[in-house]
Residue frames as qw, qx, qy, qz and C-alpha x, y, z in Angstrom:
[[0.007, -0.886, -0.464, 0.018, 0.00, -0.02, 0.05],
 [0.403, 0.203, 0.002, 0.892, 1.20, 3.49, -0.90],
 [0.153, -0.832, -0.466, 0.260, -0.06, 6.45, 1.25],
 [0.389, 0.468, 0.143, 0.781, 0.37, 9.79, -0.35],
 [0.291, -0.694, -0.411, 0.515, 0.59, 12.50, 2.24],
 [0.352, 0.673, 0.314, 0.570, -0.26, 15.75, 0.47],
 [0.331, -0.502, -0.242, 0.762, 1.01, 19.15, 1.50],
 [0.130, -0.275, 0.545, -0.781, -0.56, 21.46, 2.40],
 [0.541, -0.419, -0.694, -0.224, -3.12, 19.71, 4.69],
 [0.518, -0.469, -0.578, 0.421, -4.59, 20.25, 8.14],
 [0.242, -0.769, -0.321, 0.498, -4.40, 23.38, 10.22],
 [0.359, 0.705, 0.136, 0.597, -4.34, 26.75, 8.44],
 [0.282, 0.214, -0.357, 0.864, -2.99, 29.82, 10.15],
 [0.449, -0.404, -0.054, -0.795, -6.50, 31.07, 11.14],
 [0.859, -0.350, -0.339, -0.159, -7.39, 27.79, 12.88],
 [0.685, 0.044, -0.434, 0.583, -3.97, 27.68, 14.56],
 [0.023, 0.357, -0.182, 0.916, -4.51, 31.19, 15.80],
 [0.621, -0.453, -0.151, -0.621, -7.90, 30.48, 17.25],
 [0.883, -0.224, -0.393, 0.127, -6.62, 27.35, 19.06],
 [0.548, 0.148, -0.379, 0.731, -3.62, 29.19, 20.32],
 [0.234, -0.515, 0.038, -0.824, -5.82, 31.92, 21.71],
 [0.822, -0.434, -0.201, -0.310, -7.64, 29.37, 23.86],
 [0.848, -0.060, -0.362, 0.382, -4.47, 27.77, 24.93],
 [0.293, 0.381, -0.268, 0.835, -2.93, 31.07, 25.95],
 [0.464, -0.529, 0.023, -0.710, -5.90, 32.08, 28.01],
 [0.910, -0.320, -0.249, -0.083, -5.85, 28.75, 29.85],
 [0.721, 0.070, -0.334, 0.603, -2.22, 29.19, 30.64],
 [0.084, 0.466, -0.142, 0.869, -2.64, 32.84, 31.71],
 [0.511, -0.298, 0.262, -0.762, -5.71, 32.29, 33.89],
 [0.341, 0.060, -0.937, -0.050, -5.72, 28.67, 34.94],
 [0.025, 0.269, 0.805, -0.528, -8.30, 29.22, 37.70],
 [0.413, 0.314, 0.049, -0.854, -10.85, 31.04, 35.58],
 [0.588, 0.364, 0.722, -0.023, -13.64, 29.25, 33.73],
 [0.010, 0.346, -0.444, -0.827, -13.23, 30.01, 30.04],
 [0.597, 0.514, 0.528, -0.316, -16.23, 30.16, 27.74],
 [0.172, -0.178, 0.628, 0.738, -16.21, 29.80, 23.98],
 [0.564, 0.458, 0.214, -0.653, -19.09, 31.02, 21.83],
 [0.862, 0.423, -0.147, -0.238, -19.71, 28.17, 19.38],
 [0.921, -0.128, 0.145, 0.339, -17.05, 25.52, 18.61],
 [0.240, -0.757, 0.281, 0.539, -13.69, 27.29, 18.40],
 [0.227, 0.374, -0.705, -0.558, -13.10, 25.32, 15.11],
 [0.872, 0.083, -0.052, -0.480, -15.26, 22.69, 13.45],
 [0.541, 0.295, -0.785, 0.064, -13.38, 19.60, 14.75],
 [0.805, -0.478, -0.252, -0.243, -14.72, 17.18, 17.31],
 [0.804, -0.100, -0.343, 0.474, -11.30, 16.22, 18.65],
 [0.252, 0.353, -0.183, 0.882, -10.16, 19.85, 19.18],
 [0.484, -0.537, -0.079, -0.687, -13.41, 20.68, 21.05],
 [0.886, -0.354, -0.300, -0.019, -13.23, 17.57, 23.23],
 [0.671, 0.113, -0.350, 0.644, -9.62, 18.26, 24.14],
 [0.010, 0.403, -0.179, 0.898, -10.53, 21.70, 25.35],
 [0.693, -0.490, -0.169, -0.501, -13.60, 20.42, 27.26],
 [0.856, -0.174, -0.398, 0.281, -11.32, 18.04, 29.01],
 [0.441, 0.139, -0.290, 0.838, -9.37, 21.12, 30.20],
 [0.093, -0.553, -0.598, 0.573, -12.58, 22.76, 31.50],
 [0.100, 0.099, -0.288, -0.947, -13.44, 25.01, 28.58],
 [0.370, 0.480, 0.708, -0.362, -17.25, 25.54, 28.23],
 [0.055, 0.076, 0.589, 0.802, -18.69, 25.84, 24.76],
 [0.262, 0.519, 0.557, -0.593, -21.94, 27.72, 24.49],
 [0.276, 0.424, 0.649, 0.568, -24.41, 28.49, 21.72],
 [0.120, -0.859, -0.318, -0.384, -25.84, 31.52, 23.47],
 [0.264, 0.418, -0.408, 0.767, -24.19, 34.24, 25.51],
 [0.639, -0.515, -0.017, -0.571, -27.06, 33.92, 27.94],
 [0.941, -0.172, -0.276, 0.093, -25.22, 30.81, 29.11],
 [0.596, 0.244, -0.350, 0.680, -22.15, 32.79, 30.13],
 [0.413, -0.729, -0.426, 0.341, -22.20, 34.35, 33.56],
 [0.131, 0.973, 0.039, 0.185, -21.84, 38.14, 33.64],
 [0.265, -0.873, 0.409, 0.014, -18.24, 39.33, 33.89],
 [0.869, -0.144, 0.433, 0.193, -16.74, 36.11, 32.50],
 [0.066, -0.524, 0.617, 0.584, -14.17, 35.59, 29.74],
 [0.775, 0.431, 0.432, -0.165, -15.58, 34.48, 26.44],
 [0.254, -0.335, 0.632, 0.651, -13.72, 33.66, 23.22],
 [0.692, 0.529, 0.072, -0.485, -15.40, 34.18, 19.85],
 [0.829, 0.022, 0.518, 0.207, -14.67, 31.31, 17.47],
 [0.350, -0.253, 0.514, 0.741, -12.68, 31.43, 14.27],
 [0.247, 0.508, 0.732, 0.381, -15.85, 31.67, 12.15],
 [0.024, 0.215, 0.074, 0.974, -16.71, 35.27, 13.19],
 [0.035, -0.562, -0.754, 0.338, -19.74, 36.78, 14.91],
 [0.099, 0.737, 0.438, 0.505, -22.24, 39.52, 14.18],
 [0.052, 0.459, -0.221, 0.859, -22.29, 43.05, 15.69],
 [0.673, -0.486, -0.171, -0.530, -25.30, 41.95, 17.69],
 [0.877, -0.229, -0.346, 0.242, -23.26, 39.32, 19.58],
 [0.468, 0.212, -0.316, 0.797, -20.53, 41.90, 20.33],
 [0.285, -0.505, 0.002, -0.814, -23.17, 44.26, 21.69],
 [0.828, -0.431, -0.247, -0.259, -24.68, 41.50, 23.88],
 [0.786, -0.019, -0.368, 0.496, -21.20, 40.61, 25.22],
 [0.198, 0.351, -0.218, 0.889, -20.67, 44.22, 26.20],
 [0.532, -0.500, -0.080, -0.679, -24.04, 44.55, 27.88],
 [0.917, -0.320, -0.232, -0.049, -23.15, 41.42, 29.91],
 [0.278, -0.856, 0.433, -0.046, -19.72, 42.88, 30.98],
 [0.965, 0.002, 0.181, 0.190, -17.90, 39.97, 29.30],
 [0.219, -0.689, 0.531, 0.442, -14.27, 40.06, 28.59],
 [0.852, 0.459, 0.217, -0.125, -14.40, 39.14, 24.90],
 [0.338, -0.530, 0.621, 0.469, -11.47, 37.79, 23.05],
 [0.748, 0.542, 0.018, -0.383, -11.99, 37.63, 19.27],
 [0.514, -0.312, 0.739, 0.304, -10.37, 34.61, 17.69],
 [0.690, 0.637, 0.263, -0.220, -12.02, 35.25, 14.33],
 [0.726, 0.090, 0.384, 0.563, -9.83, 34.29, 11.37],
 [0.079, -0.573, 0.093, 0.810, -8.47, 37.51, 9.88],
 [0.004, -0.027, -0.712, -0.701, -9.60, 36.35, 6.36],
 [0.094, -0.633, -0.767, -0.049, -13.13, 36.10, 7.66],
 [0.172, -0.686, -0.241, 0.665, -12.72, 39.58, 9.27],
 [0.117, -0.187, 0.494, 0.841, -11.75, 40.81, 5.73],
 [0.083, -0.411, -0.785, -0.457, -15.13, 39.65, 4.37],
 [0.191, -0.743, -0.554, 0.323, -16.99, 41.34, 7.26],
 [0.174, -0.550, 0.047, 0.815, -15.15, 44.57, 6.55],
 [0.025, 0.062, 0.646, 0.760, -16.16, 44.37, 2.86],
 [0.134, -0.590, -0.780, -0.157, -19.73, 43.84, 3.76],
 [0.222, -0.732, -0.336, 0.549, -19.70, 46.93, 5.97],
 [0.162, -0.385, 0.286, 0.863, -18.06, 49.06, 3.35],
 [0.030, -0.199, -0.742, -0.639, -20.35, 47.98, 0.46],
 [0.142, -0.696, -0.697, 0.101, -23.46, 48.45, 2.67],
 [0.162, -0.684, -0.169, 0.691, -22.39, 51.97, 3.51],
 [0.041, -0.256, 0.480, 0.838, -21.93, 52.71, -0.25],
 [0.580, 0.277, 0.178, -0.745, -25.52, 51.55, -0.85],
 [0.387, 0.232, -0.818, -0.357, -24.92, 48.21, -2.46],
 [0.916, -0.172, 0.084, -0.353, -27.14, 45.12, -2.05],
 [0.079, -0.542, 0.837, 0.004, -24.87, 42.26, -1.06],
 [0.935, 0.059, -0.224, -0.269, -25.33, 38.70, -2.43],
 [0.322, -0.609, 0.704, -0.171, -23.48, 36.44, -0.04],
 [0.765, 0.246, -0.556, -0.214, -22.48, 33.15, -1.60],
 [0.031, 0.316, -0.843, 0.433, -22.53, 30.41, 1.05],
 [0.431, -0.342, -0.832, -0.076, -24.53, 28.08, 3.25],
 [0.298, -0.681, -0.151, -0.652, -27.15, 29.95, 5.22],
 [0.789, -0.588, -0.134, -0.117, -26.79, 27.95, 8.48],
 [0.767, 0.103, -0.269, 0.573, -22.98, 28.19, 8.63],
 [0.416, -0.746, -0.253, 0.455, -21.73, 30.33, 11.48],
 [0.392, -0.171, 0.262, 0.865, -19.42, 32.29, 9.22],
 [0.029, 0.436, 0.578, 0.690, -22.33, 33.24, 6.94],
 [0.368, -0.765, -0.528, 0.031, -24.53, 34.11, 9.89],
 [0.472, -0.604, -0.095, 0.635, -21.86, 36.39, 11.24],
 [0.266, 0.023, 0.409, 0.872, -21.10, 38.11, 7.90],
 [0.087, -0.593, -0.629, -0.495, -24.77, 38.69, 7.19],
 [0.385, -0.743, -0.469, 0.281, -25.17, 40.29, 10.60],
 [0.372, -0.241, 0.059, 0.895, -23.01, 43.17, 9.49],
 [0.267, 0.192, -0.210, -0.921, -25.66, 44.44, 7.10],
 [0.319, 0.235, 0.909, -0.131, -28.75, 42.17, 7.44],
 [0.429, 0.679, 0.326, -0.499, -31.14, 44.55, 5.64],
 [0.397, 0.749, -0.326, -0.418, -28.92, 44.66, 2.54],
 [0.032, -0.403, 0.906, 0.123, -27.70, 41.05, 2.42],
 [0.896, 0.118, 0.025, -0.428, -29.17, 38.02, 0.72],
 [0.484, -0.392, 0.775, 0.107, -27.70, 34.59, 0.83],
 [0.738, 0.447, -0.309, -0.400, -27.22, 32.58, -2.38],
 [0.693, -0.309, 0.648, -0.063, -26.71, 28.88, -1.83],
 [0.556, 0.114, 0.745, 0.351, -27.06, 27.75, -5.49],
 [0.049, 0.005, 0.451, 0.891, -27.79, 29.04, -8.95],
 [0.204, -0.539, -0.759, -0.304, -31.51, 28.15, -8.59],
 [0.279, -0.623, -0.490, 0.542, -31.71, 30.57, -5.63],
 [0.208, -0.069, 0.197, 0.955, -31.07, 33.56, -7.96],
 [0.137, -0.431, -0.638, -0.623, -34.63, 33.61, -9.14],
 [0.456, -0.701, -0.546, 0.055, -35.98, 34.23, -5.61],
 [0.442, -0.172, -0.195, 0.859, -33.74, 37.26, -5.01],
 [0.067, 0.913, 0.397, -0.074, -35.22, 40.72, -4.39],
 [0.548, -0.023, 0.149, 0.823, -33.17, 43.16, -6.29],
 [0.067, 0.828, 0.318, -0.456, -33.73, 46.86, -6.08],
 [0.300, 0.871, -0.263, -0.288, -31.10, 48.05, -8.57],
 [0.965, 0.133, 0.118, 0.190, -29.18, 45.53, -10.71],
 [0.512, 0.680, -0.213, 0.480, -26.41, 48.11, -11.20],
 [0.212, -0.683, 0.432, -0.550, -25.84, 48.39, -7.50],
 [0.959, -0.241, -0.021, -0.147, -25.00, 44.80, -6.56],
 [0.137, 0.658, -0.726, 0.146, -21.85, 43.11, -5.16],
 [0.937, -0.149, -0.292, -0.125, -21.18, 39.46, -4.30],
 [0.188, -0.657, 0.678, -0.272, -19.12, 38.13, -1.42],
 [0.809, 0.093, -0.566, -0.124, -18.20, 34.54, -0.62],
 [0.826, -0.534, 0.154, -0.094, -18.02, 32.27, 2.38],
 [0.012, 0.783, -0.613, -0.105, -14.27, 31.61, 2.85],
 [0.411, -0.297, 0.862, -0.026, -14.50, 27.83, 3.08],
 [0.785, 0.435, 0.176, -0.404, -16.50, 27.10, -0.02],
 [0.719, 0.103, 0.544, 0.421, -15.36, 24.80, -2.87],
 [0.035, -0.453, 0.305, 0.837, -13.83, 27.06, -5.49],
 [0.003, 0.141, 0.844, 0.517, -15.66, 25.03, -8.18],
 [0.065, -0.644, -0.757, 0.087, -19.08, 25.42, -6.53],
 [0.110, -0.694, -0.135, 0.699, -18.46, 29.21, -5.97],
 [0.079, -0.270, 0.534, 0.798, -17.51, 29.65, -9.60],
 [0.027, 0.389, 0.854, 0.345, -20.69, 28.12, -10.79],
 [0.099, -0.787, -0.549, 0.263, -22.76, 30.49, -8.70],
 [0.149, -0.602, 0.145, 0.771, -20.65, 33.53, -9.55],
 [0.094, 0.000, 0.712, 0.696, -20.97, 32.69, -13.30],
 [0.049, -0.608, -0.779, -0.143, -24.87, 32.42, -12.86],
 [0.168, -0.766, -0.304, 0.541, -24.93, 35.78, -10.99],
 [0.165, -0.444, 0.339, 0.813, -23.04, 37.48, -13.71],
 [0.028, 0.243, 0.762, 0.600, -25.35, 36.16, -16.41],
 [0.127, -0.737, -0.662, 0.042, -28.39, 37.30, -14.35],
 [0.176, -0.954, -0.106, 0.219, -26.82, 40.66, -13.34],
 [0.748, 0.445, -0.001, 0.493, -24.07, 41.62, -15.90],
 [0.130, 0.753, -0.224, 0.605, -23.06, 44.75, -13.85],
 [0.786, -0.606, -0.126, 0.007, -22.64, 42.95, -10.52],
 [0.077, 0.825, -0.508, 0.236, -19.49, 44.05, -8.76],
 [0.887, -0.039, -0.409, 0.210, -16.90, 41.48, -7.72],
 [0.593, -0.772, 0.052, 0.223, -14.77, 41.80, -4.58],
 [0.188, 0.878, -0.424, -0.117, -11.25, 43.30, -5.22],
 [0.166, 0.427, -0.889, 0.006, -9.63, 39.94, -4.32],
 [0.607, -0.121, -0.751, -0.229, -10.85, 36.40, -3.86],
 [0.566, -0.544, 0.217, -0.580, -12.85, 35.84, -0.65],
 [0.983, -0.122, -0.133, -0.015, -12.27, 32.05, -0.48],
 [0.384, -0.839, 0.377, 0.073, -9.26, 31.75, 1.75],
 [0.342, 0.649, -0.668, -0.123, -5.76, 30.64, 0.52],
 [0.294, -0.279, 0.892, -0.200, -5.78, 27.52, 2.73],
 [0.702, 0.332, 0.515, -0.363, -9.15, 26.31, 1.41],
 [0.616, 0.702, -0.208, -0.290, -7.95, 26.94, -2.16],
 [0.125, 0.618, -0.776, -0.026, -4.61, 25.29, -1.73],
 [0.446, -0.111, 0.859, -0.227, -6.01, 22.18, -0.05],
 [0.721, 0.492, 0.327, -0.363, -8.71, 21.85, -2.76],
 [0.485, 0.739, -0.415, -0.216, -6.17, 22.27, -5.53],
 [0.138, -0.478, 0.865, -0.070, -3.92, 19.62, -4.01],
 [0.595, 0.145, 0.741, -0.275, -6.74, 17.13, -3.98],
 [0.669, 0.671, 0.069, -0.313, -7.82, 18.07, -7.51],
 [0.285, 0.748, -0.581, -0.150, -4.23, 17.46, -8.64],
 [0.067, -0.397, 0.907, -0.122, -3.41, 14.21, -6.88],
 [0.672, 0.081, 0.528, -0.513, -6.78, 12.43, -6.44],
 [0.785, 0.456, -0.163, -0.386, -7.03, 11.19, -10.05],
 [0.539, 0.468, -0.700, 0.041, -3.89, 9.15, -9.69],
 [0.154, -0.248, 0.845, -0.448, -4.97, 7.39, -6.56],
 [0.308, -0.258, -0.886, -0.233, -7.49, 4.63, -5.77],
 [0.413, -0.711, -0.567, 0.045, -8.93, 6.30, -2.72],
 [0.092, 0.556, -0.210, 0.799, -8.91, 9.70, -0.91],
 [0.499, -0.553, -0.616, 0.257, -9.13, 9.80, 2.83],
 [0.037, 0.642, -0.064, 0.763, -9.93, 13.18, 4.31],
 [0.438, -0.316, -0.666, 0.515, -9.43, 13.67, 8.05],
 [0.111, -0.170, 0.067, -0.977, -11.96, 16.06, 9.45],
 [0.235, 0.290, 0.739, -0.561, -15.39, 16.42, 11.15],
 [0.235, 0.505, 0.762, 0.330, -18.69, 16.17, 9.24],
 [0.015, 0.916, 0.374, -0.147, -19.59, 19.76, 10.32],
 [0.330, -0.555, 0.318, 0.694, -16.35, 21.11, 8.79],
 [0.596, 0.726, 0.134, -0.315, -17.37, 22.73, 5.54],
 [0.256, 0.747, -0.565, -0.239, -13.89, 22.69, 4.01],
 [0.328, -0.269, 0.905, -0.009, -13.38, 19.06, 4.90],
 [0.639, 0.448, 0.578, -0.239, -16.69, 18.07, 3.27],
 [0.472, 0.802, -0.148, -0.336, -15.63, 20.03, 0.17],
 [0.044, -0.591, 0.781, 0.196, -12.38, 18.13, -0.12],
 [0.468, 0.058, 0.882, -0.011, -14.25, 14.81, -0.37],
 [0.563, 0.680, 0.374, -0.285, -16.61, 16.24, -2.94],
 [0.237, 0.812, -0.410, -0.341, -13.73, 17.46, -5.06],
 [0.238, -0.346, 0.898, 0.130, -12.15, 14.11, -5.04],
 [0.539, 0.337, 0.764, -0.104, -15.25, 12.40, -6.10],
 [0.491, 0.808, 0.085, -0.313, -15.80, 14.96, -8.86],
 [0.102, 0.713, -0.641, -0.264, -12.28, 14.12, -10.04],
 [0.816, 0.190, -0.469, -0.279, -13.37, 10.39, -10.33],
 [0.398, 0.207, -0.809, 0.379, -11.79, 9.01, -7.11],
 [0.605, -0.616, -0.493, -0.108, -13.85, 7.63, -4.23],
 [0.151, 0.468, -0.427, 0.759, -13.34, 9.63, -0.95],
 [0.602, -0.520, -0.601, 0.075, -14.05, 9.08, 2.70],
 [0.073, -0.685, 0.238, -0.685, -14.34, 11.57, 5.50],
 [0.750, -0.365, -0.533, 0.143, -13.33, 10.33, 8.89],
 [0.363, -0.909, 0.062, -0.193, -12.67, 11.86, 12.26],
 [0.279, -0.695, 0.662, -0.038, -9.76, 9.69, 13.13],
 [0.135, 0.328, -0.921, -0.159, -8.15, 6.21, 12.77],
 [0.396, 0.144, 0.817, -0.394, -11.22, 4.57, 14.23],
 [0.615, 0.549, 0.133, -0.550, -13.14, 5.45, 11.07],
 [0.173, 0.459, -0.777, -0.395, -10.81, 3.38, 8.78],
 [0.869, 0.135, 0.334, -0.339, -12.52, 0.41, 7.08],
 [0.368, -0.355, 0.774, 0.373, -10.30, -2.22, 5.48],
 [0.571, 0.497, 0.652, 0.033, -13.12, -2.84, 2.95],
 [0.297, 0.911, -0.022, -0.287, -12.10, 0.36, 1.22],
 [0.213, 0.727, -0.635, -0.152, -8.74, -1.12, 0.27],
 [0.951, -0.100, 0.212, -0.199, -9.32, -4.93, -0.19],
 [0.832, 0.447, -0.255, 0.208, -6.27, -5.62, -2.33],
 [0.706, -0.626, 0.044, 0.329, -3.84, -4.08, 0.13],
 [0.575, -0.079, 0.286, 0.762, -1.68, -2.59, -2.52],
 [0.196, 0.875, 0.394, 0.203, -3.87, 0.48, -3.34],
 [0.332, 0.203, -0.089, 0.917, -2.56, 4.05, -3.61],
 [0.260, -0.779, -0.565, 0.080, -4.28, 6.21, -0.99],
 [0.180, 0.534, -0.077, 0.823, -4.17, 9.88, -0.79],
 [0.462, -0.574, -0.557, 0.384, -4.29, 11.20, 2.80],
 [0.137, 0.442, -0.003, 0.887, -5.23, 14.77, 3.49],
 [0.252, -0.504, -0.676, 0.475, -6.95, 16.80, 6.22],
 [0.015, 0.864, 0.389, 0.320, -9.34, 19.69, 6.48],
 [0.252, 0.615, -0.237, 0.709, -8.09, 23.01, 7.75],
 [0.502, -0.626, 0.236, -0.548, -9.44, 22.41, 11.24],
 [0.977, -0.131, -0.162, -0.038, -8.00, 18.85, 11.71],
 [0.411, -0.761, 0.498, 0.066, -4.95, 18.28, 14.00],
 [0.487, 0.550, -0.668, -0.118, -1.95, 16.55, 12.43],
 [0.235, -0.310, 0.891, -0.235, -1.75, 13.96, 15.18],
 [0.770, 0.237, 0.443, -0.393, -4.92, 12.44, 13.81],
 [0.674, 0.640, -0.317, -0.189, -3.22, 12.09, 10.44],
 [0.153, 0.561, -0.801, 0.144, -0.13, 10.52, 11.96],
 [0.564, -0.115, 0.709, -0.408, -2.26, 8.07, 13.93],
 [0.844, 0.421, 0.144, -0.300, -3.85, 6.89, 10.67],
 [0.474, 0.666, -0.576, -0.016, -0.47, 6.55, 9.05],
 [0.188, -0.425, 0.840, -0.279, 0.76, 4.39, 12.00],
 [0.737, 0.117, 0.545, -0.382, -2.27, 2.10, 11.67],
 [0.785, 0.576, -0.084, -0.210, -1.84, 1.67, 7.97],
 [0.258, 0.655, -0.702, 0.108, 1.85, 0.98, 8.30],
 [0.426, -0.299, 0.776, -0.356, 1.15, -1.48, 11.10],
 [0.727, 0.226, 0.551, -0.342, -1.75, -3.34, 9.49],
 [0.773, 0.599, 0.206, -0.034, -0.91, -3.10, 5.76],
 [0.718, -0.167, 0.280, 0.615, 2.82, -2.36, 5.53],
 [0.344, 0.904, 0.241, 0.080, 2.09, 1.00, 4.03],
 [0.555, 0.010, 0.053, 0.830, 4.86, 3.23, 2.61],
 [0.009, -0.864, -0.289, 0.411, 4.59, 6.96, 2.99],
 [0.506, 0.291, 0.353, 0.731, 5.10, 9.36, 0.08],
 [0.070, -0.636, -0.231, 0.733, 5.16, 13.17, 0.28],
 [0.338, 0.608, 0.513, 0.502, 3.37, 15.29, -2.37],
 [0.196, -0.552, -0.206, 0.784, 4.34, 19.00, -1.76],
 [0.344, 0.657, 0.564, 0.362, 2.04, 20.97, -3.87],
 [0.002, 0.865, 0.035, 0.501, 2.13, 24.41, -2.20],
 [0.505, -0.085, -0.496, 0.702, 4.32, 25.99, 0.48],
 [0.254, -0.850, -0.367, -0.280, 2.25, 28.06, 2.85],
 [0.489, 0.045, -0.329, 0.807, 4.02, 30.91, 4.69],
 [0.249, -0.706, -0.232, -0.621, 1.06, 33.01, 6.08],
 [0.369, -0.107, -0.657, 0.648, 1.43, 34.41, 9.56],
 [0.308, -0.754, -0.378, -0.441, -1.12, 36.04, 11.85],
 [0.088, 0.385, -0.511, 0.764, -0.62, 38.14, 14.93],
 [0.190, -0.319, -0.851, 0.370, -2.44, 37.70, 18.25],
 [0.145, -0.787, -0.482, -0.356, -5.76, 39.44, 19.01],
 [0.071, 0.583, -0.231, 0.776, -5.38, 42.80, 20.65],
 [0.706, -0.555, 0.020, -0.439, -7.58, 41.71, 23.67],
 [0.955, -0.136, -0.174, 0.198, -5.25, 38.73, 24.31],
 [0.545, 0.408, -0.248, 0.690, -2.21, 40.93, 24.13],
 [0.263, -0.631, 0.171, -0.709, -3.70, 43.27, 26.79],
 [0.870, -0.430, -0.052, -0.234, -4.48, 40.35, 28.96],
 [0.863, 0.099, -0.224, 0.442, -0.89, 39.10, 28.66],
 [0.243, 0.550, -0.236, 0.764, 0.41, 42.56, 29.59],
 [0.569, -0.626, 0.083, -0.527, -1.83, 42.64, 32.72],
 [0.948, -0.316, 0.019, 0.023, -0.14, 39.34, 33.78],
 [0.311, -0.779, 0.479, 0.258, 3.36, 40.61, 33.07],
 [0.766, 0.088, 0.565, 0.292, 3.86, 38.43, 29.95],
 [0.011, -0.575, 0.417, 0.704, 5.85, 39.72, 27.07],
 [0.719, 0.455, 0.519, -0.080, 3.99, 39.11, 23.80],
 [0.161, 0.807, -0.332, -0.461, 6.46, 41.03, 21.61],
 [0.145, 0.472, -0.794, -0.354, 7.15, 39.18, 18.45],
 [0.441, 0.104, 0.869, -0.197, 4.66, 36.44, 19.08],
 [0.481, 0.312, -0.394, -0.719, 3.13, 35.31, 15.75],
 [0.779, 0.091, 0.579, -0.223, 1.10, 32.31, 14.59],
 [0.377, 0.557, -0.600, -0.434, 2.56, 30.38, 11.70],
 [0.914, 0.035, 0.360, -0.182, 1.83, 26.94, 10.24],
 [0.164, 0.621, -0.704, -0.304, 4.54, 24.91, 8.61],
 [0.814, 0.145, -0.489, -0.279, 4.56, 21.54, 6.96],
 [0.808, -0.505, 0.260, -0.156, 4.80, 18.72, 9.49],
 [0.120, 0.600, -0.790, -0.028, 8.11, 16.80, 9.82],
 [0.926, 0.010, -0.248, -0.283, 7.53, 13.04, 9.16],
 [0.050, -0.552, 0.806, -0.210, 9.28, 10.81, 11.70],
 [0.492, -0.024, -0.865, -0.096, 9.11, 7.00, 12.21],
 [0.076, -0.122, -0.777, 0.612, 8.02, 7.49, 15.82],
 [0.340, 0.302, 0.288, -0.843, 5.02, 9.63, 15.03],
 [0.622, 0.395, -0.219, -0.640, 3.99, 8.18, 11.61],
 [0.939, -0.011, 0.321, -0.124, 5.14, 4.60, 11.80],
 [0.777, 0.138, 0.314, 0.527, 7.82, 5.04, 9.16],
 [0.126, -0.522, 0.175, 0.825, 9.68, 7.77, 7.40],
 [0.582, 0.703, 0.332, -0.239, 8.45, 9.24, 4.04],
 [0.459, -0.103, 0.504, 0.724, 10.01, 9.51, 0.56],
 [0.245, 0.382, -0.160, -0.876, 9.18, 11.89, -2.21],
 [0.742, 0.384, 0.398, -0.378, 6.20, 11.03, -4.32],
 [0.313, -0.232, 0.765, 0.513, 7.06, 8.83, -7.40],
 [0.392, 0.597, 0.688, 0.131, 3.77, 9.16, -9.29],
 [0.221, 0.303, 0.240, 0.895, 3.48, 12.16, -11.65],
 [0.038, -0.646, -0.538, 0.539, 1.81, 15.21, -10.21],
 [0.331, 0.816, 0.352, 0.318, 2.08, 17.38, -13.24],
 [0.123, -0.967, 0.208, -0.080, 4.69, 19.56, -11.32],
 [0.531, 0.569, -0.562, 0.279, 8.25, 19.33, -10.43],
 [0.500, -0.541, 0.503, -0.452, 7.58, 18.25, -6.80]]
């Protein structure tokens, strides 16, 4: 069996920042109960690990005692939630991904300019709910091309579209094309809203999946970007499975035992889940590991201002602290064996 570990995979800088925020608060104030509004990221293991450390996840700020510390998840929140937090005298630490914040800022700016905003995304996703909250009277959600006929448009020359950051690029492009056909003068955002990490992980699957017998995506079922990775693999003609961890493996997926399996992970999935899967496949099937480096990611984010102030109050120096995600180092202890460069063609020089 050949297991192709594709890079990039797993944590993006935004997810790493959100998780690091919670870790830092737990270290700074070990005796305080920390509340998180919604799941910090959409991954069951990440949430469970924090719950084991006493973190309380809530779906309503009414569940948070007045004066407590609350962290806003990576997906972003609406101004109404910020207002409610202030009214309850909560110390709010915003762990919203900066790329999501960018979309919020655009929604505010276009609304002030008198545009109607067509937000491409899933209406029940927390990111979309938060973005729509910036200008609810001027925003309509577009989930598919068929939704366009139900839109209420005041002026077709005063329209702009924005996009949920974790969508499939292919799916978004279909909707954007339909919107442009329906409203030729619709304005596009100055740069792509779908985040670099989502795009890179999707492109890696699109490139490698056709040369594999199976794609395994590590991620939770409520992770939009993880679900998209499985869909992209299937659209490329390769069967794909989404699993939370090694317990989800099924030998019936690879009956011959000599299959080529692509292994990747959604942007909210920890790398230790990937390494555990590798160890099991090495142990049970003698798998060899092969690296496919498609993109090198070098994005860095700073810590939220509220967290910096909390550190200063505790006498902690935060100067120079940045959040950066780098490609994992493959070791025999962690992954069951070492890895070699990919030997099947990827259409690149990697």
